[in-house]
C-alpha positions as CSV (number, residue, x, y, z in Angstrom):
1,M,-7.8,-17.6,-2.9
2,N,-7.1,-14.7,-0.6
3,I,-6.2,-11.2,-1.9
4,K,-2.5,-11.7,-1.5
5,E,-2.5,-14.9,-3.6
6,A,-4.6,-13.0,-6.1
7,K,-2.1,-10.3,-6.4
8,Q,0.6,-12.8,-7.2
9,E,-1.5,-14.4,-9.8
10,V,-2.1,-11.1,-11.5
11,Q,1.6,-10.1,-11.2
12,H,2.7,-13.3,-12.7
13,A,0.3,-13.0,-15.6
14,V,1.3,-9.4,-16.3
15,R,4.9,-10.3,-16.4
16,A,4.2,-13.2,-18.8
17,Y,2.1,-11.0,-21.1
18,L,4.8,-8.3,-21.2
19,A,7.6,-10.7,-21.8
20,K,9.3,-10.2,-25.3
21,D,11.4,-12.4,-27.6
22,S,14.7,-11.6,-28.9
23,Y,13.2,-9.4,-31.7
24,G,11.3,-7.3,-29.1
25,R,7.9,-8.8,-29.9
26,Y,5.5,-9.8,-27.1
27,R,5.8,-13.7,-26.8
28,I,2.1,-14.0,-26.3
29,E,0.3,-11.9,-28.9
30,K,-2.3,-9.3,-27.7
31,V,-5.3,-11.4,-29.1
32,Q,-4.2,-14.4,-27.1
33,Q,-3.6,-12.6,-24.0
34,R,-6.7,-13.6,-21.9
35,P,-8.0,-10.8,-19.7
36,L,-7.8,-11.5,-16.0
37,L,-11.2,-11.4,-14.1
38,L,-11.2,-11.1,-10.4
39,I,-14.5,-12.0,-8.8
40,G,-14.8,-11.2,-5.1
41,A,-17.1,-9.5,-2.5
42,P,-17.0,-5.7,-2.4
43,G,-14.2,-3.9,-0.5
44,L,-11.6,-6.7,-0.5
45,G,-8.9,-4.6,-2.1
46,K,-9.1,-5.4,-5.7
47,T,-8.4,-2.0,-6.9
48,A,-5.6,-1.5,-4.3
49,I,-3.7,-4.5,-5.5
50,M,-3.6,-3.1,-9.0
51,A,-2.0,0.0,-7.8
52,Q,0.6,-2.1,-5.8
53,I,1.5,-4.2,-8.9
54,A,1.8,-1.2,-11.2
55,E,4.1,0.5,-8.6
56,E,6.4,-2.6,-8.0
57,M,6.7,-3.3,-11.6
58,E,7.2,0.3,-12.7
59,I,4.3,0.2,-15.3
60,G,1.3,2.4,-15.8
61,L,-2.3,1.9,-14.5
62,I,-5.5,3.3,-15.9
63,A,-8.7,2.3,-13.8
64,Y,-12.3,2.7,-14.9
65,S,-15.6,1.7,-13.2
66,M,-17.7,0.3,-16.2
67,T,-21.0,1.1,-14.6
68,H,-20.3,4.7,-15.3
69,H,-20.0,4.0,-19.1
70,T,-22.6,4.2,-21.9
71,R,-22.3,2.5,-25.2
72,Q,-21.0,5.7,-26.8
73,S,-18.3,6.5,-24.1
74,A,-17.0,2.9,-24.2
75,I,-16.8,2.4,-28.0
76,G,-17.0,6.1,-29.3
77,L,-19.6,7.9,-31.5
78,P,-20.6,6.6,-34.9
79,Y,-19.9,8.7,-38.0
80,I,-20.1,7.9,-41.8
81,E,-16.9,7.6,-43.8
82,E,-16.7,7.1,-47.5
83,H,-14.5,4.3,-49.0
84,T,-13.9,3.1,-52.4
85,Y,-13.5,-0.5,-53.3
86,E,-12.8,-1.7,-56.9
87,G,-13.8,1.7,-58.1
88,Q,-17.2,1.7,-56.3
89,A,-17.8,4.2,-53.4
90,F,-19.4,2.9,-50.2
91,H,-20.4,4.6,-47.0
92,I,-19.0,2.9,-44.0
93,T,-19.9,3.4,-40.3
94,E,-16.8,4.3,-38.4
95,Y,-16.4,5.3,-34.7
96,T,-14.6,8.1,-32.8
97,M,-12.0,7.0,-30.3
98,S,-13.3,5.5,-27.2
99,E,-12.8,7.5,-24.1
100,I,-11.0,4.5,-22.5
101,V,-8.6,4.0,-25.4
102,A,-8.1,7.7,-25.6
103,S,-7.1,7.9,-21.9
104,I,-4.4,5.3,-22.3
105,Y,-2.7,7.4,-25.2
106,R,-3.0,10.5,-22.9
107,Y,-1.4,8.6,-19.9
108,M,1.4,7.3,-22.1
109,E,2.0,10.9,-23.4
110,Q,2.1,12.4,-20.0
111,T,4.1,9.7,-18.1
112,G,6.3,8.2,-20.8
113,L,5.2,4.7,-19.7
114,K,4.3,2.7,-22.7
115,E,3.2,-0.5,-20.8
116,G,0.7,-1.0,-18.1
117,I,-2.5,-2.4,-16.8
118,L,-6.0,-1.3,-17.9
119,F,-8.3,-2.1,-15.1
120,L,-12.0,-2.2,-15.6
121,D,-14.0,-2.6,-12.4
122,E,-17.7,-3.7,-12.0
123,I,-17.3,-5.5,-15.5
124,N,-20.3,-7.7,-14.8
125,C,-22.7,-4.7,-14.1
126,I,-22.5,-3.1,-17.5
127,S,-25.7,-2.0,-19.3
128,E,-27.4,-4.4,-21.7
129,T,-26.5,-2.3,-24.7
130,L,-22.8,-2.7,-23.7
131,T,-22.7,-6.5,-23.4
132,P,-22.1,-7.4,-27.1
133,M,-19.3,-4.8,-27.2
134,M,-17.8,-6.3,-24.1
135,L,-17.5,-9.8,-25.5
136,Q,-15.8,-8.3,-28.6
137,F,-13.5,-6.3,-26.3
138,L,-12.6,-9.4,-24.2
139,Q,-11.7,-11.4,-27.4
140,Y,-10.1,-8.8,-29.6
141,K,-9.1,-6.0,-27.2
142,T,-10.8,-3.5,-29.3
143,F,-13.5,-0.7,-28.4
144,G,-15.2,0.2,-31.6
145,N,-12.5,0.6,-34.4
146,H,-9.7,1.3,-32.0
147,P,-7.6,-1.4,-30.3
148,I,-6.1,-1.2,-26.8
149,P,-2.5,-0.2,-27.5
150,E,0.1,-3.2,-27.3
151,G,1.8,-3.5,-23.9
152,W,-1.4,-2.9,-22.0
153,V,-2.7,-5.8,-20.0
154,I,-6.4,-5.9,-19.3
155,V,-7.7,-6.9,-15.8
156,C,-11.4,-6.8,-15.0
157,A,-13.1,-7.1,-11.6
158,G,-16.7,-7.7,-10.5
159,N,-18.8,-8.9,-7.5
160,P,-20.7,-12.2,-7.2
161,P,-24.5,-11.8,-7.9
162,E,-25.2,-12.2,-4.2
163,Y,-23.8,-8.9,-3.4
164,N,-25.1,-6.8,-6.3
165,K,-28.5,-7.0,-8.0
166,S,-27.1,-5.4,-11.1
167,V,-24.7,-8.3,-11.8
168,R,-25.0,-10.2,-15.2
169,E,-23.9,-13.7,-15.1
170,F,-21.2,-14.3,-17.7
171,D,-21.8,-17.2,-20.0
172,V,-19.5,-19.9,-21.0
173,V,-18.5,-18.1,-24.2
174,T,-17.3,-15.2,-22.2
175,L,-15.7,-17.1,-19.4
176,D,-13.8,-19.1,-21.9
177,R,-12.0,-15.9,-23.0
178,V,-10.7,-14.9,-19.6
179,K,-8.5,-15.9,-16.7
180,K,-11.0,-16.1,-13.7
181,I,-9.7,-15.6,-10.2
182,N,-12.0,-16.0,-7.2
183,I,-11.1,-14.0,-4.0
184,E,-12.3,-14.6,-0.5
185,P,-11.9,-12.4,2.5
186,D,-8.9,-13.3,4.7
187,Y,-8.1,-11.3,7.9
188,P,-4.5,-12.4,8.5
189,V,-3.6,-11.4,4.9
190,W,-5.4,-7.9,5.2
191,R,-3.6,-7.5,8.6
192,E,-0.3,-7.5,6.8
193,Y,-1.4,-4.9,4.5
194,A,-2.9,-2.8,7.4
195,L,0.5,-2.9,9.2
196,E,2.4,-1.9,6.2
197,R,0.0,1.0,5.5
198,A,0.2,2.2,9.2
199,L,-3.6,1.8,9.8
200,H,-4.9,3.0,13.1
201,P,-3.7,0.5,15.8
202,A,-7.2,0.4,17.5
203,V,-8.6,-1.0,14.3
204,I,-6.0,-3.7,14.1
205,T,-6.0,-4.7,17.9
206,Y,-9.9,-4.7,17.9
207,L,-9.9,-7.1,14.8
208,D,-7.2,-9.2,16.3
209,A,-9.6,-10.0,19.1
210,R,-12.8,-10.0,16.9
211,K,-11.9,-11.5,13.6
212,K,-15.4,-12.2,12.8
213,H,-16.1,-8.5,12.6
214,F,-13.5,-8.1,9.8
215,Y,-15.9,-8.8,6.9
216,S,-19.7,-9.4,7.2
217,I,-22.6,-8.8,4.7
218,E,-26.1,-9.6,6.0
219,N,-29.7,-9.0,4.9
220,T,-31.8,-7.5,7.6
221,N,-35.3,-6.0,7.9
222,E,-33.8,-2.6,7.3
223,G,-31.8,-3.5,4.3
224,K,-28.2,-4.5,3.8
225,S,-25.9,-4.6,6.9
226,F,-22.2,-4.8,6.1
227,V,-18.6,-4.4,7.2
228,T,-15.7,-4.5,4.6
229,A,-12.0,-4.3,4.4
230,R,-12.3,-1.0,2.6
231,G,-14.7,0.2,5.3
232,W,-12.1,-0.5,8.1
233,E,-9.3,1.2,6.0
234,D,-11.3,4.3,5.3
235,L,-12.3,4.6,9.0
236,S,-8.8,4.1,10.1
237,R,-7.6,7.1,7.9
238,M,-10.5,9.2,9.2
239,L,-9.5,8.3,12.8
240,L,-5.9,9.3,12.4
241,I,-7.0,12.7,11.0
242,Y,-9.7,13.3,13.6
243,E,-7.0,12.6,16.3
244,D,-4.5,15.2,14.7
245,L,-7.4,17.8,14.5
246,E,-8.6,16.9,18.0
247,I,-12.2,16.2,16.8
248,E,-14.3,13.8,18.8
249,V,-15.0,10.4,17.1
250,T,-18.6,9.6,17.6
251,E,-20.5,6.2,17.0
252,R,-22.3,8.1,14.2
253,L,-19.1,8.6,12.4
254,I,-17.9,5.1,12.9
255,G,-21.4,3.9,11.6
256,Q,-20.7,5.7,8.4
257,Y,-17.9,3.3,7.6
258,V,-18.8,0.2,9.6
259,Q,-22.4,-0.2,8.4
260,N,-23.4,-2.8,10.9
261,D,-25.0,-1.2,14.0
262,K,-23.8,-4.0,16.4
263,I,-20.3,-3.9,15.3
264,A,-20.1,-0.1,15.1
265,K,-21.4,0.2,18.7
266,D,-18.8,-2.5,19.9
267,F,-16.0,-0.7,18.1
268,S,-17.1,2.6,19.5
269,I,-16.9,1.3,23.0
270,Y,-13.5,-0.4,22.3
271,L,-12.2,2.8,20.8
272,A,-13.1,4.8,23.9
273,L,-11.3,2.2,26.1
274,F,-8.3,2.3,23.7
275,G,-8.0,6.1,24.1
276,K,-8.2,5.7,27.9
277,Y,-5.3,3.3,27.7
278,R,-3.3,5.7,25.7
279,S,-3.7,8.3,28.3
280,D,-3.5,6.2,31.4
281,Y,-0.3,4.3,30.5
282,H,1.8,7.2,29.4
283,I,3.1,5.4,26.3
284,A,5.9,7.8,25.6
285,D,7.4,7.4,29.0
286,I,7.4,3.6,28.7
287,L,9.3,3.8,25.5
288,E,11.8,6.3,27.1
289,G,12.1,3.9,30.0
290,R,10.6,6.3,32.5
291,Y,7.6,4.4,33.7
292,D,6.7,4.0,37.4
293,Q,5.7,1.0,39.3
294,S,1.9,1.9,39.2
295,I,2.0,1.6,35.5
296,R,3.8,-1.7,35.7
297,S,1.4,-3.1,38.3
298,R,-1.6,-2.0,36.3
299,A,-0.3,-3.7,33.2
300,A,0.6,-6.8,35.1
301,A,-2.9,-7.1,36.6
302,S,-4.9,-6.3,33.4
303,R,-7.0,-8.6,31.3
304,F,-5.5,-9.9,28.2
305,D,-7.6,-7.8,25.8
306,E,-6.3,-4.7,27.7
307,R,-2.8,-6.1,27.4
308,L,-3.2,-6.4,23.6
309,S,-4.4,-2.9,23.4
310,L,-1.3,-1.6,25.4
311,L,1.0,-3.7,23.2
312,G,-0.7,-2.2,20.1
313,L,-0.3,1.4,21.4
314,L,3.4,0.8,22.3
315,L,4.2,-0.8,18.9
316,D,2.4,2.0,17.0
317,A,4.3,4.7,18.8
318,L,7.6,2.8,18.3
319,V,6.9,2.2,14.6
320,T,6.1,5.8,14.0
321,E,9.4,6.9,15.3
322,L,11.1,4.0,13.5
323,R,9.5,4.9,10.2
324,A,10.7,8.4,10.5
325,A,14.2,7.2,11.1
326,L,14.1,5.0,8.0
327,A,12.7,7.8,5.9
328,E,15.6,9.9,7.0
329,E,18.0,7.2,6.1
330,D,16.3,7.1,2.6
331,V,16.7,10.8,2.2
332,I,20.4,10.8,3.3
333,G,21.0,7.9,0.7
334,Q,19.4,9.9,-2.2
335,L,21.5,13.0,-1.1
336,Q,24.7,11.0,-1.1
337,V,24.1,9.9,-4.7
338,I,23.3,13.5,-5.8
339,L,26.2,15.0,-3.9
340,R,28.6,12.5,-5.5
341,D,27.4,13.7,-8.9
342,V,27.8,17.3,-7.9
343,K,31.3,16.8,-6.7
344,A,32.2,15.1,-10.1
345,E,30.6,18.0,-12.0
346,S,32.2,20.6,-9.9
347,A,35.5,20.0,-11.7
348,G,34.3,22.0,-14.6
349,E,33.6,25.7,-15.0
350,R,30.1,25.9,-13.7
351,S,29.6,27.2,-10.1
352,L,28.6,24.7,-7.5
353,I,25.4,26.7,-6.8
354,D,24.4,26.4,-10.6
355,I,25.1,22.6,-10.4
356,L,23.0,22.3,-7.2
357,S,20.2,24.2,-8.8
358,G,20.4,21.8,-11.9
359,K,19.9,18.9,-9.4
360,I,17.0,20.6,-7.8
361,T,15.3,21.1,-11.1
362,A,15.9,17.5,-12.0
363,S,14.5,16.4,-8.7
364,Q,11.3,18.5,-9.2
365,T,10.8,17.0,-12.6
366,E,11.0,13.5,-11.1
367,L,8.6,14.4,-8.4
368,E,6.1,15.6,-11.0
369,A,6.6,12.4,-13.0
370,L,5.8,10.5,-9.7
371,R,2.6,12.4,-9.4
372,R,1.5,11.9,-12.9
373,R,2.2,8.3,-12.7
374,G,0.0,8.1,-9.5
375,R,2.8,6.5,-7.4
376,S,2.8,6.0,-3.7
377,R,2.7,8.9,-1.2
378,R,5.8,7.5,0.5
379,R,7.9,7.8,-2.7
380,E,6.6,11.3,-3.4
381,D,7.3,12.3,0.2
382,L,10.9,11.0,-0.2
383,Q,11.4,13.1,-3.2
384,Q,9.8,16.1,-1.8
385,E,12.2,16.0,1.2
386,V,15.2,15.5,-1.0
387,I,14.2,18.8,-2.7
388,V,13.8,20.6,0.7
389,R,17.3,19.5,1.8
390,L,18.9,20.5,-1.6
391,E,17.3,23.9,-1.4
392,E,18.7,24.2,2.2
393,F,22.1,23.3,0.9
394,R,21.8,26.0,-1.7
395,R,20.8,28.6,0.8
396,I,23.8,27.7,2.9
397,L,26.1,28.3,-0.1
398,A,24.4,31.4,-1.2
399,G,24.8,32.8,2.4
400,K,28.6,32.1,2.6
401,G,29.1,33.9,-0.8
402,L,31.8,31.5,-1.8
403,T,33.1,31.4,-5.5
404,D,35.7,28.7,-5.3
405,N,34.1,25.2,-6.0
406,K,36.5,23.4,-3.6
407,K,35.6,25.6,-0.6
408,S,31.8,25.6,-1.6
409,F,31.8,21.7,-1.6
410,A,33.7,21.6,1.7
411,A,30.7,23.7,3.2
412,L,28.3,21.4,1.4
413,K,29.9,18.3,2.8
414,K,29.8,19.8,6.3
415,A,26.0,20.4,5.9
416,Y,25.5,17.0,4.6
417,E,27.5,15.3,7.6
418,A,25.4,17.2,10.0
419,S,22.3,15.6,8.5
420,V,24.0,12.2,8.7
421,G,24.8,12.9,12.4
422,S,21.2,13.8,13.1
423,M,20.0,10.5,11.3
424,E,22.5,8.4,13.4
425,A,21.2,10.1,16.6
426,E,17.6,9.3,15.6
427,I,18.5,5.7,14.9
428,D,20.2,5.3,18.1
429,H,17.1,6.7,19.9
430,V,14.8,4.2,18.1
431,R,17.2,1.3,19.2
432,A,16.9,2.6,22.7
433,M,13.0,2.6,22.5
434,I,13.1,-1.0,21.3
435,D,15.2,-2.0,24.3
436,H,12.8,-0.1,26.7
437,L,9.8,-1.8,25.1
438,F,11.4,-5.3,25.8
439,M,12.4,-4.2,29.3
440,F,8.8,-3.1,30.1
441,V,7.2,-6.2,28.6
442,E,9.5,-8.6,30.6
443,D,9.1,-6.5,33.8
444,A,5.2,-6.6,33.5
445,Y,4.5,-10.0,32.0
446,G,7.7,-11.9,31.9
447,K,8.8,-14.0,28.9
448,D,5.3,-15.2,28.2
449,K,2.8,-14.8,25.3
450,E,3.0,-11.0,25.5
451,M,6.7,-11.2,24.7
452,L,5.8,-13.5,21.9
453,V,3.2,-11.0,20.5
454,V,5.9,-8.3,20.5
455,L,8.5,-10.4,18.9
456,S,6.0,-11.6,16.3
457,E,5.0,-8.0,15.4
458,L,8.5,-6.7,15.2
459,T,9.5,-9.6,12.9
460,A,6.3,-9.4,10.7
461,R,6.2,-5.7,10.0
462,P,8.4,-4.8,6.9
463,D,9.8,-1.5,8.4
464,T,10.7,-3.0,11.8
465,A,12.3,-6.1,10.1
466,R,14.3,-3.8,7.7
467,F,15.4,-1.6,10.8
468,L,16.5,-4.8,12.8
469,A,18.3,-6.3,9.9
470,S,20.3,-2.9,9.4
471,Y,20.9,-1.9,13.0
472,G,20.0,-4.9,15.3
473,S,18.8,-4.8,18.8
474,D,20.4,-7.0,21.7
475,K,17.2,-7.1,23.4
476,Y,15.3,-8.2,20.4
477,F,17.8,-11.0,19.5
478,E,18.3,-12.1,23.1
479,N,14.4,-12.5,23.6
480,N,13.9,-14.0,20.2
481,E,16.4,-16.7,21.0
482,A,14.8,-17.3,24.4
483,M,11.2,-17.6,23.0
484,L,12.6,-20.0,20.2
485,F,14.1,-22.2,22.9
486,Y,10.9,-22.0,24.8
487,Q,8.9,-22.9,21.8
488,R,11.1,-25.9,21.1
489,E,10.7,-27.1,24.8
490,V,6.9,-26.8,24.4
491,D,7.1,-28.9,21.1
492,I,9.3,-31.5,22.8
493,L,6.9,-31.8,25.8
494,G,3.9,-32.0,23.5
495,Q,5.6,-34.9,21.5
496,L,6.4,-36.6,25.0
497,D,2.7,-36.5,25.9
498,E,1.7,-38.0,22.6
499,L,4.2,-40.8,23.2
500,K,2.7,-41.4,26.7
501,D,-0.8,-41.5,25.4
502,E,0.3,-44.1,22.8
503,V,2.0,-46.3,25.3
């Protein structure tokens, strides 16, 4: 299965393992909860989906690479304890708490999350001395004398033996105690993830044209030559930062992430062309509706790979603005809830500034909790921006020196409404950019496959789909309907051709 299907399998299993009966007991007892075992080539995103599941389910996540563990760190250090049985003293070997088990208790204490996923990577690369302990762990969920806390689901991951010389094959006894999930590379599924994570448009458009370069592991005379999903993602992050810092991207840099000389060179050439298209086509002018006929003529005469690059650049610039507008909408939504509470509390004796200060403190506490839990940057950024706005509101009130809560709230409302006005202007600007994008594509290419690419991308991306559902776009719906009609016409003509062949 692909990584998306694997994520769904894991998520369903975690939900089932955490399901409780009417008495609050887990419906599947811990000893009967089979650990999940994900087996797939390196760099497919096995660790990434664990973070996504934990975030979406609002549960904890502890991740360890088992290759870093010795027998002592995994199960604890032995010590002698004296016990008395039927009046006779015996010396018994006990164990200090495992580093892994201790980390779960620390995490629960720091975050307040009592349920979660314990993710053990490279499980089939453990040392020989750990192998017997691991079988005990998979069956009884215990390291040494210390069990994994209830409510923590065990997920393991490993690579097939052809990718790692250190891999130990699991025997039937071990495999009979796990839920094994085999994962294969799948570019269309990874592409959805790449769009959602706003990876560099050059990486996406390059792989759209050269899907075979997405994932490759080969043995050469000089050793392993490989390209992985992780490599493309890490390279993408570096490309974005290098562009911001105006640092030149070299083939040497690309080769540090794309460790296949031929593919690294090919992408380096493509990236240079991609940068030239960005400069030559004046992307911002097109989205503002200010392009001239020379731009339109060049686009119309270009080869299809250049057209795809241009569309990728236009969509990336549009989505950047669109995401900023949606982020602002989220901030405004949070502020609205907080200010509603502020208004309700202002009926008492506390001053509005004190109430607002309390909300800022509560928001900062929530931000710290998000950071401890390792939640996504987007959620952290949202919370951070809410705090910035609340502090701005507090400064406005402090500057006015108002003591009456009614007048203070009126000033606060005015500042909030100004923020709403800015958000609405930003949304209108994005809607205009969408219209300009469609106008340019139709002007340069007509309602052909390029239009279908734009429509498909806007529909497939979660952020653009959310924006269009909330605010619409006449040009989007108009062209979408036209392309659906065109597609129906193509399908009907195809069916007629098939009937003629039969006759």
